[in-house]
Backbone as a ProteinNet text record, in pm:
[ID]
protein_1_A
[PRIMARY]
MHKDRKMMIFCLLLAAISSPVFSEEWKATVVKQLEVLVSSCVVVPCSFTHPKENLPASKLRKIWHSSKGRDQRIYHEDSTEISENFRGRTRLLEEKSASNCTLEITEIKDHDNGPFCFRIELARTPGDTSTIDKFSFVEDCVEFTMLNEPPKPTLIHPKTAIQDRPYTVMCSVIHTCPSNVPKLTWSRATTDTDVIEVHRQIYVGYWETLSILTFIPEEKDDHREVTCTSQFYGPKTSYSTLTLDVKCTETFNHIIIPTAVGIGTAVIFALFCIFMVKKYKNRIAELQQQEGRQVEK
[TERTIARY]
-2397.6	-2297	-2290.8	-2397.6	-2481.2	-2538.2	-2662.7	-2704.8	-2692.3	-2601.9	-2507.3	-2413.5	-2361.9	-2317.4	-2425.9	-2538	-2620.9	-2699	-2714.4	-2705.4	-2637.8	-2480.9	-2412.5	-2416.9	-2451.4	-2437.7	-2589.1	-2702.3	-2777.5	-2763.8	-2717.3	-2683.7	-2566.9	-2478.9	-2384.3	-2469.2	-2535.6	-2628.1	-2698.7	-2792.4	-2856.3	-2808.8	-2694	-2606.8	-2532.9	-2530.1	-2479.9	-2615.9	-2693.8	-2844.7	-2869.2	-2868.9	-2943.7	-2832.7	-2727.1	-2596.8	-2630.5	-2642.2	-2628.6	-2752.7	-2874.7	-2995.3	-2916.8	-2877.5	-2894.7	-2729.8	-2657.9	-2536.6	-2484	-2478.1	-2369.4	-2478.3	-2616.4	-2742.1	-2770.2	-2769	-2791.9	-2669.5	-2622.6	-2522.2	-2577.6	-2447.9	-2475.6	-2383.9	-2359.3	-2225.7	-2214.9	-2185.3	-2204.5	-2065.8	-2043.4	-1936.2	-1898.5	-1747.1	-1759.3	-1747.7	-1673.7	-1600.4	-1616.3	-1714.4	-1748.7	-1690.8	-1645	-1644.8	-1749.4	-1825.3	-1943.5	-1938.2	-1971	-1950.1	-2111.7	-2080.6	-2192.2	-2256.3	-2425	-2517.3	-2521.4	-2474.6	-2486.8	-2581.2	-2478.8	-2555.4	-2464.6	-2514.5	-2425.7	-2523.7	-2472.6	-2508	-2444.9	-2499.7	-2449.4	-2464.1	-2355.9	-2385.1	-2404.7	-2518.6	-2557	-2622.2	-2563.1	-2666.9	-2669.3	-2784.9	-2772.4	-2868.7	-2830.7	-2880	-2944.3	-3033.9	-3165.5	-3198.3	-3247.3	-3271.4	-3369.8	-3460.1	-3604.9	-3574	-3513.7	-3458.2	-3575.9	-3679.2	-3799.4	-3917.2	-3892	-3982.3	-3965.9	-4066	-4110.2	-4085.4	-4026.8	-4007.7	-4068.8	-4230.5	-4311.7	-4309.7	-4296.6	-4240.6	-4135.9	-4021.6	-3870.5	-3947.8	-3904.9	-3920.4	-3792.6	-3737.4	-3585.6	-3556.5	-3446.2	-3506	-3333	-3308.5	-3174.1	-3164.8	-3092.1	-3125.2	-2958.6	-2947.9	-2843.8	-2806.9	-2672.5	-2598.8	-2637.2	-2688	-2724.1	-2832.8	-2914	-3061.4	-3123.8	-3233.7	-3276.9	-3436.9	-3416.8	-3576.1	-3512.9	-3399.4	-3381	-3313.4	-3425.1	-3430.8	-3452.9	-3367	-3281.3	-3393	-3408	-3496.1	-3623.1	-3777.3	-3840.4	-3949	-4003.5	-4090.3	-4235.7	-4240.9	-4334	-4272.3	-4287.5	-4233.3	-4204.5	-4351	-4408.9	-4290.4	-4219.9	-4137.6	-3985.4	-3964.6	-3828.9	-3827.4	-3690.3	-3671.3	-3707.3	-3750.7	-3770.4	-3709.8	-3471.3	-3407.8	-3362.8	-3411.8	-3418.6	-3514.7	-3641.1	-3759.9	-3765.8	-3768.9	-3731	-3602.8	-3524.8	-3399.1	-3386.1	-3404.2	-3381.9	-3454.4	-3406.2	-3466	-3398.5	-3453.7	-3378.2	-3353.7	-3248.5	-3217.6	-3250	-3344.3	-3350.7	-3405.4	-3541.2	-3598.8	-3673.4	-3734.7	-3769.5	-3665.4	-3531.5	-3457.1	-3462.8	-3476.6	-3508.2	-3372.1	-3269.1	-3116.8	-3057.7	-3141.3	-3049.1	-3103.5	-2995.7	-3027.9	-2952.7	-2927.2	-2853.5	-2911.5	-2895.2	-2925.3	-2887.8	-2953	-2918.9	-2961.8	-2857.9	-2906.5	-2898.5	-2980.2	-2973.8	-2952.9	-2925.6	-2901.1	-2829.5	-2677.6	-2586.6	-2586.8	-2638.8	-2596.1	-2449.6	-2379.5	-2283.1	-2256	-2361.7	-2363.8	-2434	-2450.8	-2492.8	-2363.5	-2292.3	-2193.8	-2201.8	-2316.4	-2319	-2252.7	-2230.6	-2259.3	-2365.5	-2452.1	-2560.1	-2562.9	-2676.4	-2675.4	-2787.6	-2807.1	-2890.2	-2987.6	-3106.9	-3208	-3313.4	-3293.8	-3414	-3521.4	-3631.3	-3755.3	-3815.3	-3835	-3910	-4078.2	-4151.6	-4295.2	-4372.4	-4432.4	-4510.1	-4625.2	-4682.1	-4777.6	-4742.1	-4791.6	-4703.7	-4757.6	-4895.4	-4894.2	-4897.2	-4824.5	-4750.8	-4652.2	-4657.5	-4528.6	-4478.5	-4552.2	-4570.8	-4432	-4376	-4293.2	-4142.2	-4124.7	-3977.3	-3824.6	-3856.8	-3773.5	-3725.9	-3652.4	-3543.8	-3419.8	-3328.1	-3176.3	-3135.9	-3097.5	-2981.2	-2814.9	-2750.6	-2620.6	-2523.9	-2544.2	-2464.3	-2314.5	-2254.7	-2116.7	-2104.7	-2193.4	-2175.8	-2246.6	-2203.1	-2229.1	-2139.8	-2234.2	-2169.5	-2124.5	-2002	-1962.2	-1931.3	-1947.2	-1895.7	-1805.6	-1696.3	-1599.4	-1652.1	-1716.5	-1727	-1648.8	-1686.3	-1605.2	-1669.8	-1660.6	-1687.1	-1657.5	-1598.4	-1519.3	-1545.2	-1579.1	-1588.2	-1455	-1409.6	-1255.8	-1213	-1117.3	-1090.7	-1018.9	-1079	-1107.1	-958.1	-927.8	-756.6	-779.3	-656.5	-649.1	-517.6	-562.6	-431.3	-391.2	-311.2	-278.4	-138.1	-115.6	43.8	136.1	202.7	302.3	307.4	313.6	281.1	206	117.8	54.8	102.2	61.8	131.8	3.7	70.4	-52.9	-95.3	-220.4	-297.7	-312.3	-281.8	-259.8	-380.8	-440.5	-517.8	-475.6	-549.9	-463.8	-601.6	-553.2	-640.6	-603.7	-719.6	-715.9	-842.8	-791	-902.2	-889.1	-1021.7	-1076.8	-1123.2	-1127.5	-1219.1	-1209.2	-1316.3	-1349.2	-1414.8	-1350.7	-1390.9	-1501.6	-1605.5	-1755	-1806	-1906.5	-1972.5	-2129.2	-2172.6	-2297	-2363.4	-2360.4	-2364.6	-2535.7	-2603.5	-2766.8	-2779.6	-2636.2	-2659.2	-2523.1	-2459	-2309.7	-2271	-2154.5	-2137.3	-2113.4	-2149.1	-2089.4	-1981.4	-1939.2	-1784.3	-1792.1	-1801.1	-1782	-1660	-1610	-1504.4	-1517	-1425.6	-1435.3	-1397.8	-1359.1	-1343.5	-1456	-1562.2	-1683.5	-1672.5	-1596.5	-1605.4	-1628.1	-1625.1	-1730	-1586.5	-1432.8	-1319.5	-1289.2	-1420.8	-1412	-1470.2	-1422	-1501.7	-1513.9	-1599.4	-1630.4	-1694.2	-1585.4	-1659.2	-1645.7	-1738.7	-1808.2	-1834.8	-1715	-1713.1	-1789.1	-1859.6	-1914.3	-1867.7	-1781.8	-1722.1	-1735.9	-1765.6	-1713.9	-1545.9	-1483.6	-1354.2	-1352.2	-1379.5	-1397.8	-1542.2	-1547.3	-1696.7	-1720.6	-1818.3	-1865	-1832.3	-1721.5	-1659.6	-1655	-1685.8	-1699.8	-1614	-1592.4	-1520.8	-1638.9	-1635.3	-1684.1	-1558.9	-1544.4	-1478.7	-1519	-1464.2	-1465.3	-1326.2	-1344.9	-1221.9	-1258	-1178.1	-1192.9	-1067.6	-1107.6	-992.9	-1026.3	-909.7	-937.7	-850.7	-850.8	-715.7	-673.7	-545	-492.7	-431.5	-493.8	-408.6	-304.8	-222.7	-105	-160.2	-301.8	-339.6	-346.9	-371.4	-408.8	-275.5	-149.3	-75.2	-58.5	-51	-86.1	-228.2	-301.8	-473.4	-480.5	-574.4	-588.8	-731.1	-764.9	-841.5	-902.8	-1015.8	-1053.2	-1147.3	-1149.3	-1245	-1339	-1449.3	-1546.4	-1635.2	-1643.4	-1740.8	-1838.6	-1903.5	-2098.9	-2124.5	-2135.7	-2183.5	-2308.1	-2383.3	-2494.4	-2552.6	-2608	-2632	-2650.9	-2578.1	-2495.7	-2344.8	-2250.8	-2112.6	-2021.5	-1959.2	-1845.6	-1704.1	-1594.5	-1494.2	-1431.2	-1291.3	-1211.7	-1088.3	-1072.7	-870.4	-847.2	-724.2	-692.1	-537.2	-537.1	-450.4	-402.9	-228.3	-211.3	-125.6	-202.8	-154.7	-19.5	53	179.7	193.2	153.1	138.1	243.9	320.5	458	364	442.6	373.3	427.3	402.3	465.5	578.3	622.3	705.1	850.3	801.9	898.2	932.2	830.4	863.7	922.6	909.9	976.4	1087.2	1162	1277.5	1340.2	1302.4	1347.7	1378.5	1273.6	1294.2	1387.4	1326.7	1429.4	1571.9	1647.4	1791.4	1792.7	1737.8	1783.7	1760.2	1677.1	1693.5	1798.1	1814.4	1914.9	2072.8	2062.2	2184.8	2225	2091.8	2123.9	2154.9	2081.5	2048.1	2252.8	2292.1	2439.2	2526.4	2510.2	2582.5	2573.9	2518.2	2471.1	2529.4	2509.6	2600.7	2750.6	2767.4	2943.2	2959.6	2921.8	2945.9	2977.8	2863.5	2867.6	2994.3	3022.7	3105.1	3237.2	3258.9	3402.3	3386.9	3325.9	3289.3	3339.9	3253.8	3276.6	3465.8	3558.5	3616	3746.4	3725.8	3779.9	3805.6	3717.9	3683.1	3781.2	3771.7	3845.8	3970.6	4021	4190.3	4210.9	4153.9	4201.1	4202.8	4148.5	4148.4	4279.1	4286.6	4422.7	4519.2	4544	4663.2	4648.1	4568.4	4581.2	4609	4601.9	4609.9	4778.9	4803.3	4956.4	5077.1	5010.3	5103.4	5080.9	4999.8	5008.9	5080.2	5109.2	5200.1	5330.2	5389.9	5524.8	5537.2	5492	5470.8	5529.1	5480.3	5487.8	5638.5	5663.3	5813.3	5899.3	5873	5977.1	5997	5925.3	5958.3	6006.9	5995.3	6065.9	6209.4
669.5	593.9	462.5	390.3	260.2	305.9	372.5	422.5	472.8	589.3	641.7	533.7	430.7	341.4	288.3	186.8	176	227.9	404.6	426.7	503.2	451.3	447.9	299.8	238.6	91.3	107	130.3	152.6	226.5	309.2	385.7	333.8	242.4	206	79.4	28.5	-75.2	7.4	78.4	174.5	213.7	281.2	335.2	203.4	72.4	-9.1	-93.7	-80.6	-115.4	-48.5	98.4	168.2	213.1	197.1	274.3	231.9	99.9	15.5	63.5	74.9	143.5	286.5	373	510.4	561.1	450.5	468.6	355.3	248.9	141.8	106.3	93.8	60.2	100	271.7	367.8	363	297.9	343	314.5	402.5	401	358.8	262.1	249.1	323.1	427.5	504.9	512.7	530.5	561.2	748.8	770.4	885.4	980.2	934.7	1044	934.7	1022.3	944	1022.3	996.1	1078	1026.5	1150.6	1160.9	1199.5	1194.2	1242.7	1349.9	1463.7	1538.7	1485.5	1493.9	1482.1	1314.3	1198.2	1072.1	1069	931.7	917	851	845.7	752.5	690.3	607.8	504.2	525.8	577.6	541	415.6	357.5	254.3	277.3	240.2	260.8	133.8	136.7	-6.5	110.2	57.5	75.2	-6.6	32.6	-57.9	55.1	-33.9	65.4	-42.8	32.9	-49.9	-109.5	-111.2	-197.6	-279	-369.3	-438.8	-521.8	-539.2	-654.4	-586	-442	-373.9	-392.1	-410.4	-431.5	-318.5	-340.3	-213.8	-89.7	-151.8	-70.3	53.8	16.4	129.5	185.3	129.9	231.6	355.3	481.2	573.7	648.6	633.5	635	741.3	875.5	990.5	1026.9	1102.8	1141.6	1283.2	1405	1501.8	1555	1727	1789.5	1837.7	1812.5	1816.8	1985.4	2083.3	2199.6	2203.3	2114.2	2126.7	2008.8	1969.2	1797.6	1839.9	1986.8	1977.6	2007.9	1995.1	2001.3	1875.7	1809.2	1713.9	1654.9	1520	1492.4	1371.4	1315.7	1192.4	1189.1	1110.5	1090.4	1016.3	932.1	798	912	1042.4	1104.7	1260.5	1190.2	1297.8	1466.5	1488.3	1633.3	1675.3	1605.3	1637.7	1662.3	1611.1	1635.2	1768.3	1825.2	1984.9	1930.1	2082.3	2088	2055	2045.7	2040.5	1874.2	1822.8	1670.8	1581.6	1658.2	1556.7	1537.6	1364	1286	1205.5	1282.9	1213.2	1131.3	1093.6	1019.3	902.5	802.8	686.4	582.7	485.9	379.9	279	220.3	96.5	-56.9	-134.8	-244.1	-183.4	-82.7	-39.1	-153.9	-255.1	-330.1	-419.5	-375.7	-471.5	-333.7	-388.3	-331.9	-231.7	-326.8	-232.8	-177.4	-165.7	-78	29.2	123.4	266.8	318	223.9	271.7	361.9	475.3	583.6	580	595.5	660.7	792.6	879.1	1016.2	1007.5	1069.6	1041.7	1245.9	1261.3	1354.4	1454.7	1442.8	1492.2	1624.5	1729.6	1838.3	1885.4	2035.4	2031.6	2098.4	2131.2	2156.8	2048.5	1915.4	1812.1	1769.1	1838	1836.7	1758.1	1771.9	1730	1827.2	1798.6	1640.1	1608	1466	1438.2	1346.3	1331.6	1204.1	1166.5	1056.3	941.3	987.6	954.4	971.9	875.5	789.7	697	720.4	735.6	768.8	625.1	592.8	462.7	478.2	462.3	493	379.6	411.6	308	250.2	340	302.7	363.5	316.1	400.1	512.3	573.8	666.8	791.2	750.2	791.7	919	1041.6	1133.8	1158.4	1139	1196.4	1132.1	998.3	937.7	977.7	972.2	1015.6	921.7	827	732.7	799.4	864.9	964.6	954.7	985.2	950.4	1001.7	1078.2	1157.2	1120.8	1050.4	998.3	1125	1204.3	1336	1342.7	1270.2	1245	1115.5	1063.5	965.5	1038.8	1129.3	1176	1135.4	1166.7	1133.4	1259.7	1299.7	1411.1	1323.6	1437.7	1429.8	1536.8	1441.2	1524.9	1506.1	1640	1628.1	1628.4	1526.2	1509.7	1578.5	1657.3	1737.2	1652	1568.8	1504.5	1354.8	1282.3	1116.8	1052.5	984.6	890	820	812.8	755.9	616.2	525	367	307.1	262.4	180	48.5	41.8	-86.4	-138.4	-262.8	-389.9	-479.5	-465.3	-550.8	-596.4	-718.9	-735.1	-640.3	-612.5	-488.6	-514.8	-677.8	-698.8	-804.5	-796.7	-904.1	-1007.1	-1156.9	-1202.3	-1272.3	-1220.7	-1272.2	-1415.7	-1496.3	-1518.3	-1608	-1531.6	-1592.7	-1527.4	-1545.7	-1511.6	-1368.1	-1234.3	-1116.6	-1068.8	-1059.1	-1012.2	-907.4	-801.8	-659.1	-641.4	-600.4	-541.9	-392.8	-366.9	-245.5	-222.5	-133	-111.5	42.9	31.7	165.6	185.6	264.2	261.3	344.4	331.7	421	393.3	486.8	470.8	505.8	422.7	425.6	255.8	144.5	6.4	6.9	92.3	47.4	102.9	230.4	204.8	205.4	92.1	68.5	120.1	145	261	118.8	163.7	50.4	65.2	-46.6	-48.9	-101.2	-11.6	-116.9	-67	-129.3	-135.3	-109.3	-74.7	-6.5	-92.7	-225.9	-348.7	-452.9	-439.1	-554.3	-648.2	-768.7	-839.6	-997.4	-1044.9	-1227.7	-1324.1	-1227.1	-1336.3	-1276.3	-1189	-1151.9	-1217.5	-1246.8	-1222.3	-1146.3	-1127.7	-1026.1	-1066.4	-1082.9	-1129.9	-961.6	-938.9	-873.8	-896.9	-850.3	-812.5	-688.4	-735.8	-603.5	-594.9	-555.7	-598.1	-503.7	-517.8	-428.9	-427.5	-316.6	-328.6	-265.6	-193.2	-184.8	-54.1	-18.6	46.4	148.6	140.3	249.5	296.6	153.5	214.9	77.4	89	-56.5	-49.6	-147.3	-202.5	-234	-203.2	-259.3	-287.1	-424	-466.9	-530.4	-514.2	-581.7	-617.4	-742.6	-855.3	-874.6	-811.6	-831.9	-975.7	-1036.2	-1150.3	-1151.5	-1140.4	-1144.6	-1178.3	-1239.6	-1293.6	-1184.9	-1129.1	-1017.3	-1082	-985.3	-1033.5	-955.3	-974.8	-885.1	-735.3	-699.7	-607.6	-511.9	-568.4	-544	-437	-451	-374.6	-238.3	-189.5	16.9	3.7	-40.6	-31.1	-2.9	115	137	78.3	24.1	-38.5	51.3	129.2	204.7	121.8	146.6	126.5	220.5	233	379.7	307.5	423.4	379.3	515.9	421.2	530.4	533.7	672.7	661	677.7	678.4	712.6	869	926.7	1073.2	1150.6	1088.6	1052.4	1106	1080.7	1126.5	1018.5	1025.2	927.8	929.4	849.6	876	777	752	645.9	673.2	502.7	534.2	463.5	488.1	389.7	331.1	261	177	130.7	102.7	129.2	-17.1	-102.1	-265.7	-277	-385.5	-386.3	-571.4	-580.5	-719	-752.2	-890.3	-899.2	-1032.6	-1098.4	-1198.2	-1291.7	-1379	-1574.1	-1591.6	-1591.9	-1627.2	-1521.2	-1383	-1335.7	-1362.3	-1362.1	-1413.9	-1541.2	-1621.8	-1766	-1721.3	-1656.7	-1640.8	-1546.9	-1490.7	-1460.3	-1543.9	-1574.9	-1735	-1847.2	-1887.1	-2039.2	-1993.6	-1898.9	-1885.5	-1852.9	-1736.6	-1736.1	-1869.4	-1945.8	-2092.4	-2179	-2150	-2272.2	-2207.9	-2088.4	-2008	-2043.8	-2032.1	-2058.8	-2192.9	-2244.4	-2407.8	-2480.5	-2382.6	-2470.7	-2399.7	-2274	-2230.6	-2329.3	-2343.5	-2461.4	-2587	-2673.1	-2790.6	-2754.1	-2610.3	-2604.8	-2606.7	-2541.3	-2537.1	-2648	-2718.4	-2841	-2922.7	-2923.8	-2984.8	-2978.2	-2833.2	-2749.6	-2825.5	-2827.9	-2867.3	-3000.7	-3106.1	-3219.2	-3274.2	-3177.9	-3185.7	-3189	-3041.2	-3013.3	-3127.6	-3132.6	-3230.4	-3391.8	-3443.9	-3549.2	-3511.8	-3419.4	-3343.7	-3384.1	-3279.9	-3294.9	-3490.8	-3536.8	-3681.9	-3769.3	-3699	-3804.5	-3731.3	-3602.3	-3561.8	-3617.4	-3636.7	-3712.2	-3840.2	-3921.2	-4062.7	-4019.4	-3949.5	-3927.8	-3956.9	-3844.4	-3800.6	-3933.2	-3968.3	-4089.3	-4235.5	-4234.8	-4344.4	-4274.6	-4159.5	-4107.3	-4142.1	-4122.9	-4112.9	-4249.5	-4371.9	-4547	-4545.1	-4488.2	-4505.2	-4436.2	-4330.5	-4273	-4415.7	-4432.7	-4515.6	-4633.2	-4693.1	-4827.9	-4781.8
4515	4422.9	4342.1	4450.1	4357.8	4277.9	4298.9	4161.2	4066.7	4071.5	3985.9	3841.5	3961.5	3877	3763.9	3819.4	3758.8	3654.3	3673.6	3566.1	3445.8	3466.8	3381.2	3330.8	3397.6	3327	3242.1	3261.5	3206.8	3043.9	3091.4	2942.4	2896.7	2895.8	2840.3	2747.9	2789.2	2727.9	2631.3	2682.7	2587.4	2448	2479.1	2379.2	2270.3	2366.8	2259.4	2150.2	2221.4	2131.5	2054	2072.1	1980.1	1840.4	1892.3	1794.9	1682	1655	1493.1	1447.3	1494.4	1433	1365.5	1494.5	1375.2	1373.2	1338.6	1256.6	1191.1	1230.2	1123.8	1058.6	1064.6	978.9	898.9	910.2	822	690.6	597.4	508.9	379.5	324.9	160.2	83.6	-13.5	-81	-194.2	-224.1	-376.7	-428.2	-536.7	-608.4	-602.6	-577.9	-554.2	-660.9	-755.9	-843.1	-988.4	-1086.3	-1215.8	-1349.1	-1435.5	-1540	-1681.2	-1704.3	-1803.8	-1911.3	-2020.5	-2167.7	-2164.9	-2189	-2191.3	-2334.8	-2351.4	-2427.4	-2379.8	-2311.7	-2340	-2209.2	-2118	-1996.6	-1926.7	-1810	-1680.1	-1591.6	-1522	-1474	-1310.1	-1207.3	-1045.8	-951.7	-930.2	-847.5	-719.7	-680.2	-569.9	-440.8	-335.5	-264.4	-91.3	-86.5	88.2	195.5	332.3	436	552	602.5	680.3	815.6	878.3	1048.7	1011.3	918.3	912.4	810.9	754.3	653.4	615	720.5	676.1	623.6	557.4	525.1	383.8	286.3	141.3	66.3	-58.4	-146.7	-161.2	-168.3	-169.4	-75.9	46.3	181.3	193.7	70.3	98.7	-52.6	41.7	-79.2	-126	-235.4	-294.1	-325.3	-296.2	-365	-368.8	-491.3	-487.3	-511.2	-464.8	-445.6	-421.2	-475.1	-488	-367.4	-335.3	-212	-128.5	-255.7	-180.9	-109.2	-148	-50.6	-88.5	-47	-18.8	-107	-78.5	-182.1	-333.5	-387.1	-518.2	-530.1	-553.1	-612.5	-761	-796.7	-929.3	-968.9	-837.4	-867.1	-725.6	-797.6	-687.6	-814.2	-656.2	-743.9	-785.9	-769.6	-757.9	-896.2	-1011.8	-1099.1	-1058.6	-988.4	-984.8	-899.6	-820.3	-729.7	-754.1	-873.4	-964.1	-987.5	-948.9	-1033	-1202.3	-1240.3	-1382.9	-1457.2	-1448.7	-1518.1	-1554.8	-1431.3	-1423.6	-1485.6	-1522.9	-1519.4	-1624.9	-1656.3	-1768.8	-1782.8	-1708.5	-1759.9	-1616.6	-1545	-1436.1	-1390.7	-1362.7	-1347.4	-1235.7	-1167.6	-1069.2	-1137.2	-1164.9	-1196	-1105.3	-1165.6	-1038.9	-935.2	-1003.1	-877.3	-774.3	-787.6	-724.6	-623.7	-620.1	-533.9	-423.1	-301.4	-178.8	-155.5	-181.9	-96.5	-245.3	-367.5	-434	-494.4	-492.7	-531.6	-654.3	-760.8	-852.8	-952.5	-979.6	-1066.9	-1226.8	-1282.4	-1433	-1469.4	-1513.4	-1553.5	-1738.1	-1775.1	-1958	-2008.2	-2129.1	-2216.8	-2106.6	-2062.1	-1971	-2015.1	-1944.3	-1954.4	-1918	-1952.8	-1886.1	-1747.6	-1676.9	-1554.4	-1478.3	-1526.7	-1435.1	-1317	-1293.2	-1221.9	-1100	-1044.6	-919.9	-783.2	-664.9	-579.3	-582.6	-613.7	-579	-486.4	-361.4	-285.6	-263	-208.2	-211.1	-98.3	-71.8	43.8	55.1	177.6	227.7	307.3	284.7	362.6	393.3	518.5	531.5	565.2	483.7	481.4	584.8	636.6	715.6	616.1	550.2	432.2	321.9	209	92.3	97.1	150.9	130.3	226.7	326.4	478	422.3	451.2	441.7	571.9	687.5	778.2	850.3	810	883.3	927.5	1057.3	1082.3	1054.9	982.5	939.9	823.1	789	675	719.6	566.7	577.4	503.9	460.1	360.2	367.7	283.4	249.3	265.1	340.1	232.1	254	305.7	284.6	202.2	144.9	19.8	-92.1	-141.8	-280.4	-386.8	-495.7	-590.6	-714	-769.4	-822.5	-990	-1082.1	-1193.7	-1270.5	-1368.9	-1405.7	-1565.9	-1588.6	-1708.6	-1881.1	-1950.6	-2072.1	-2196.4	-2273.4	-2402.4	-2504.6	-2521	-2617.2	-2624.3	-2689	-2659.4	-2645.4	-2558.3	-2562	-2674	-2732	-2833.5	-2826.9	-2877.2	-2906.9	-2862.9	-2752.3	-2780.1	-2878.4	-2947	-3053.3	-2983.5	-3010.3	-2942.9	-3056.2	-3147.8	-3257.4	-3266.8	-3353.2	-3378.5	-3496.9	-3488.3	-3545	-3697.1	-3734.4	-3824.8	-3891.4	-4027.2	-4060.3	-4139.7	-4131.3	-4225.2	-4368.1	-4461.7	-4594.8	-4531.6	-4598.9	-4589.2	-4448.2	-4338.2	-4232.2	-4144	-4018.3	-3935.1	-3838	-3859.2	-3802.4	-3710.7	-3614.2	-3491.3	-3427.1	-3446.5	-3373	-3277.1	-3147.9	-3064.6	-3016.6	-3018.3	-3001.5	-2873.6	-2786.5	-2663.3	-2602.4	-2577.4	-2510.7	-2359.4	-2267.3	-2142.5	-2132.5	-2057.7	-2057.7	-1913.2	-1875.7	-1771.6	-1750.4	-1871.5	-1906	-1927	-1830.7	-1901.5	-1954.2	-1901.5	-1997.7	-2129.2	-2171.7	-2301.9	-2348.4	-2388.6	-2420	-2567.8	-2540.3	-2653.9	-2799.2	-2907.3	-3033.5	-3124	-3130.8	-3187.9	-3330.3	-3440.8	-3540.9	-3622.7	-3746.6	-3773.2	-3953.5	-3990.5	-4147.8	-4237.8	-4209.3	-4289.1	-4236	-4365.9	-4299.3	-4435.1	-4475.2	-4546.8	-4521.4	-4605.1	-4544.7	-4497.3	-4525.6	-4438.7	-4320.4	-4205.3	-4120.7	-4017.2	-3858.6	-3757.9	-3665.8	-3596.5	-3488.4	-3381.4	-3250.8	-3098.3	-3005.3	-2957.8	-2871.2	-2726	-2653.1	-2519.2	-2460.5	-2312.8	-2234.3	-2103.9	-2025.9	-1895	-1800.5	-1656	-1587.2	-1537.6	-1504.6	-1517.4	-1365.3	-1320.2	-1165.8	-1155.6	-1007.9	-975.8	-1056.9	-1114.2	-1211.8	-1348.6	-1367.3	-1488.3	-1593	-1679.1	-1781.3	-1917.3	-2006.1	-2098.7	-2175	-2351.5	-2442.8	-2516.3	-2577.2	-2640.5	-2785.9	-2909.8	-2992.7	-3054.1	-3105.4	-3164.7	-3281.4	-3414	-3547.5	-3563.9	-3660.1	-3689.1	-3838	-3916	-4081.7	-4137	-4273.4	-4331.2	-4439.8	-4395	-4532.2	-4634.3	-4709.4	-4839.9	-4906.2	-4999.7	-5043.6	-5070.9	-5134.5	-5148.5	-5020.4	-4927.4	-4797.5	-4736.7	-4792.3	-4697.9	-4720.3	-4641.4	-4632.3	-4647.2	-4634.3	-4591	-4429.7	-4435.2	-4316.5	-4230.8	-4133.5	-4039.7	-3944.5	-3934.9	-3844.7	-3753.9	-3637.8	-3516.3	-3435.8	-3477.3	-3483.4	-3314	-3255.4	-3159.1	-3122.6	-3129.1	-3099	-3002.5	-2939.1	-2752.9	-2804.6	-2690.3	-2686.4	-2634.5	-2755.1	-2748.5	-2929.6	-2998	-3003.7	-3049.1	-2964.9	-3022.5	-3041.4	-3114.7	-3213.6	-3215.1	-3190.2	-3152.7	-3268.4	-3328.7	-3361.5	-3367.6	-3401.3	-3431.8	-3477.4	-3595	-3726.6	-3684.2	-3794.7	-3783.5	-3932.3	-3963.4	-4115.5	-4140.2	-4185.1	-4221.1	-4302.4	-4204.3	-4243.9	-4257.8	-4399.9	-4477.7	-4528.3	-4488.2	-4520.3	-4606.9	-4712.1	-4826.6	-4731	-4767.5	-4709.2	-4782	-4858.1	-4918.9	-4879	-4858.7	-4817.2	-4640.2	-4579.3	-4435.5	-4399.8	-4528.7	-4501.7	-4540.8	-4645.1	-4687.3	-4571.1	-4503.7	-4365.5	-4255.4	-4233.9	-4119.6	-4119.4	-4274.1	-4332.6	-4278.1	-4352.2	-4316.1	-4218.4	-4149.5	-4024.3	-3896.7	-3870.5	-3858.9	-3869.7	-4021.4	-4054.2	-3992.1	-3976.7	-3985.2	-3841.9	-3721.6	-3590.6	-3530.3	-3631.7	-3628.2	-3646.8	-3748.7	-3840.2	-3701.3	-3645.6	-3542.2	-3450.2	-3376	-3278.5	-3289.8	-3385.6	-3433.9	-3389.8	-3515.3	-3506.8	-3362.2	-3226.3	-3129.3	-3050.7	-3072.7	-3021.4	-3053.3	-3207.5	-3267.4	-3153	-3155.6	-3117	-2933.3	-2884.9	-2728.3	-2724	-2853.8	-2859.5	-2864.5	-2993.7	-3034	-2938.4	-2819.4	-2736.4	-2626.8	-2602.1	-2498.7	-2548.9	-2672.8	-2705.8	-2731.4	-2755.2	-2745.5	-2625.8	-2487.1	-2361.5	-2331.2	-2322.1	-2319.2	-2370.5	-2482	-2545.9	-2476.4	-2468	-2419.3	-2254	-2184.2	-2065.8	-2072.1	-2217.9	-2189.5	-2253.6	-2361.8	-2356.5	-2226.4	-2161.5	-2052.7	-1945.6	-1950.5	-1831.5	-1888.7	-2034.4	-2085.4	-2085.5	-2074.4	-2036.1	-1957.7	-1808.7	-1711	-1669.9	-1728.7	-1704.5	-1742.4	-1843.1	-1927.2	-1845.3	-1770.1	-1684.1	-1586	-1476.4	-1394.9	-1444.7	-1566	-1585.3	-1582.3
[MASK]
+++++++++++++++++++++++++++++++++++++++++++++++++++++++++++++++++++++++++++++++++++++++++++++++++++++++++++++++++++++++++++++++++++++++++++++++++++++++++++++++++++++++++++++++++++++++++++++++++++++++++++++++++++++++++++++++++++++++++++++++++++++++++++++++++++++++++++++++++++++++++++++++++++++++++

């Protein structure tokens, strides 16, 4: 009985020591689903941990393969190991980072939907292929939703433009390829325009390219169109258009000033009425008090 208890304790200690090596430390963080534009590109964010964190990047063999089989490789440091369909179209970004496994795929085909899984092999020496430290993260694979047409840019702008006053229009498009960002261009390109461009990650795997156009509209710009065109890597293009509604400054003032005067007059009149009512009530109270005093006499 005593021996059985010792054996049980030994097994529990062994499990506690070894379990992080075989489970907790073998982890990959891979985005599960991405929308991908056919003929364009995609970047799959990926990071991982492994039991031998002190190994240099040169001893880490990073592989991406189809979920259908480890032999269907879409990325390998040895290009001859890559499936012919993907050869020359995949690469790792930030390859020198030991914990990074971010994958880029270019010239997307309509059948490149995956799922694709990351695999790590820890080599004792750069040429060692017999190492037993190998792990495929088959539960953390990425799958693509294929888009045949690019998304249209989103336009945000005031409903009305005022003549000779700055007017700002924002154009944005969401994509999944930050290594080759879409290029946003405007149909209006004159000396009175100012364009600011911003590129930011909005959530894991998805990025936004934003272009902010500011210009001074003239009277002749009324009912003119302003178009924002997005050119994706590939290339495919999409666009969105707005029609300007330009109000003349004089017309704008004729509307605003009388309205402001009318509101101001109404407020003053209301305050005057409140003051007169209060004064009238006070006068009535005084008269009532005087009548009460005369009755007492």
